[in-house]
Backbone bond lengths (Angstrom), bond angles and torsions (degrees), N, CA, C in turn:
res aa  C-N    CA-C-N  psi(-1)  N-CA   C-N-CA  omega(-1)  CA-C   N-CA-C  phi
1 M - - - 1.459 - - 1.534 108.15 -
2 Q 1.301 115.58 143.67 1.461 120.60 -176.96 1.522 111.31 -71.41
3 N 1.338 115.83 149.86 1.463 121.07 -176.32 1.522 113.21 -59.84
4 F 1.332 117.34 -38.71 1.459 118.57 -178.00 1.523 111.14 -66.20
5 I 1.326 116.79 -30.39 1.466 120.11 177.02 1.523 109.59 -71.43
6 K 1.323 117.40 -43.54 1.460 120.72 179.11 1.523 111.11 -59.38
7 S 1.318 116.86 -45.83 1.464 119.07 -179.58 1.528 111.07 -67.27
8 S 1.321 117.12 -34.47 1.467 120.67 177.54 1.523 111.17 -67.23
9 L 1.327 116.99 -43.10 1.462 120.93 179.43 1.522 110.99 -65.28
10 E 1.317 117.02 -38.98 1.467 120.63 177.10 1.525 110.43 -63.11
11 Y 1.329 116.42 -42.81 1.464 120.99 178.76 1.526 110.73 -62.52
12 I 1.318 116.10 -43.11 1.467 120.61 179.40 1.523 110.06 -61.53
13 E 1.336 116.93 -46.98 1.464 120.49 -178.45 1.526 111.87 -62.67
14 Q 1.324 117.22 -37.46 1.461 121.60 -178.55 1.525 112.57 -75.52
15 N 1.330 117.34 -17.97 1.459 121.17 -174.26 1.521 113.18 -125.97
16 L 1.323 117.58 31.19 1.464 120.93 -177.19 1.520 112.96 -58.50
17 K 1.318 117.24 -32.97 1.462 119.84 -176.90 1.524 112.71 -90.19
18 A 1.300 117.81 0.80 1.470 122.35 178.41 1.527 109.16 -107.61
19 D 1.320 115.14 167.78 1.458 119.79 174.44 1.531 108.49 -72.10
20 I 1.310 115.90 129.49 1.459 121.54 178.56 1.520 107.30 -122.36
21 A 1.301 116.11 120.71 1.459 120.64 179.38 1.527 109.72 -106.57
22 S 1.304 115.90 148.46 1.461 120.56 175.76 1.520 110.74 -57.58
23 E 1.324 115.86 -32.54 1.463 120.54 178.93 1.522 111.21 -61.55
24 D 1.340 116.61 -39.66 1.467 120.92 178.49 1.522 110.82 -63.87
25 L 1.318 115.61 -45.30 1.462 120.15 -179.04 1.516 111.57 -66.58
26 A 1.328 116.54 -39.65 1.459 120.32 178.50 1.523 110.83 -64.50
27 E 1.324 116.56 -38.56 1.458 120.32 178.54 1.529 110.84 -64.89
28 I 1.315 116.94 -41.16 1.467 120.97 177.76 1.531 110.16 -60.67
29 A 1.323 115.77 -39.92 1.465 121.26 -177.71 1.529 113.42 -83.46
30 N 1.326 117.07 -7.26 1.471 122.60 -177.59 1.528 112.58 61.57
31 Y 1.325 115.85 41.47 1.460 122.48 174.75 1.518 108.86 -124.64
32 S 1.328 115.76 161.20 1.456 118.67 171.18 1.530 107.18 -69.46
33 V 1.311 116.23 159.55 1.462 120.43 -176.85 1.528 110.73 -60.75
34 G 1.315 116.54 -46.92 1.465 120.19 -178.48 1.518 112.51 -61.70
35 H 1.317 115.97 -45.27 1.466 120.11 -179.27 1.531 110.28 -66.05
36 F 1.314 116.41 -43.20 1.466 119.85 178.58 1.520 111.11 -59.94
37 C 1.321 116.90 -46.69 1.469 120.54 -178.78 1.520 111.61 -61.56
38 R 1.332 117.39 -39.64 1.468 120.39 177.65 1.524 110.78 -64.32
39 L 1.339 116.90 -47.45 1.457 120.34 -179.44 1.528 111.73 -64.12
40 F 1.326 116.51 -40.23 1.464 120.77 178.95 1.523 109.65 -61.97
41 A 1.318 117.63 -47.53 1.466 121.76 -178.69 1.525 110.98 -63.22
42 Q 1.317 117.60 -40.26 1.468 120.70 178.79 1.521 111.06 -65.42
43 T 1.314 116.85 -39.76 1.460 121.40 -176.64 1.521 112.33 -77.85
44 M 1.326 116.80 -44.55 1.462 121.41 -172.99 1.527 113.41 -94.15
45 G 1.308 118.04 -16.98 1.458 120.88 179.42 1.517 114.21 81.79
46 S 1.328 117.74 10.37 1.464 121.66 175.82 1.518 108.58 -154.15
47 T 1.318 115.42 164.23 1.456 119.04 178.73 1.530 109.89 -71.76
48 V 1.314 115.82 165.38 1.458 120.88 178.45 1.524 110.06 -59.57
49 A 1.310 116.97 -47.68 1.466 121.26 -178.11 1.531 111.16 -62.31
50 S 1.312 117.69 -42.97 1.464 120.96 179.20 1.519 111.14 -64.23
51 Y 1.310 116.63 -40.71 1.462 120.35 179.48 1.527 110.72 -64.14
52 I 1.330 116.74 -45.84 1.465 120.64 -179.98 1.529 110.10 -62.26
53 L 1.316 117.63 -43.37 1.463 121.25 178.49 1.526 111.06 -60.60
54 K 1.316 116.84 -45.38 1.459 120.53 178.79 1.519 111.06 -61.29
55 R 1.312 118.50 -44.06 1.466 121.49 179.88 1.526 110.90 -64.51
56 R 1.322 117.43 -38.43 1.465 120.91 178.57 1.532 110.68 -66.08
57 L 1.315 116.19 -41.58 1.465 120.03 177.94 1.522 111.02 -64.99
58 D 1.338 117.26 -44.17 1.451 121.21 177.39 1.523 111.09 -59.82
59 H 1.309 116.26 -42.71 1.466 122.05 179.76 1.539 110.49 -64.27
60 A 1.321 115.98 -43.29 1.468 120.11 179.31 1.526 111.18 -64.26
61 L 1.323 117.53 -42.17 1.459 120.65 177.50 1.516 112.04 -62.38
62 A 1.321 116.17 -38.97 1.465 120.13 178.44 1.523 110.59 -65.28
63 E 1.325 117.13 -40.60 1.473 120.50 178.62 1.531 111.39 -66.63
64 I 1.320 116.58 -40.09 1.469 120.55 179.32 1.530 110.11 -65.47
65 S 1.305 116.65 -44.25 1.462 119.15 -176.94 1.525 112.73 -70.47
66 S 1.334 116.98 -24.15 1.474 119.29 179.19 1.523 111.86 -88.44
67 G 1.309 116.50 -4.41 1.472 120.88 176.06 1.474 110.05 95.58
């Protein structure tokens, strides 16, 4: 997996409860927003917003199931 994706995924995981914008992730990766979003979708198989939503839902389910 490419380094910019790893750093983006780490940022997403660390900030699940905060607002995360594609612009923030693109800035971290040093890409334009459009280019970053295309590369992210090609690598991860979903858009940035869809991925963040899925991770938030997974996190919420884990918290609910653990009490």
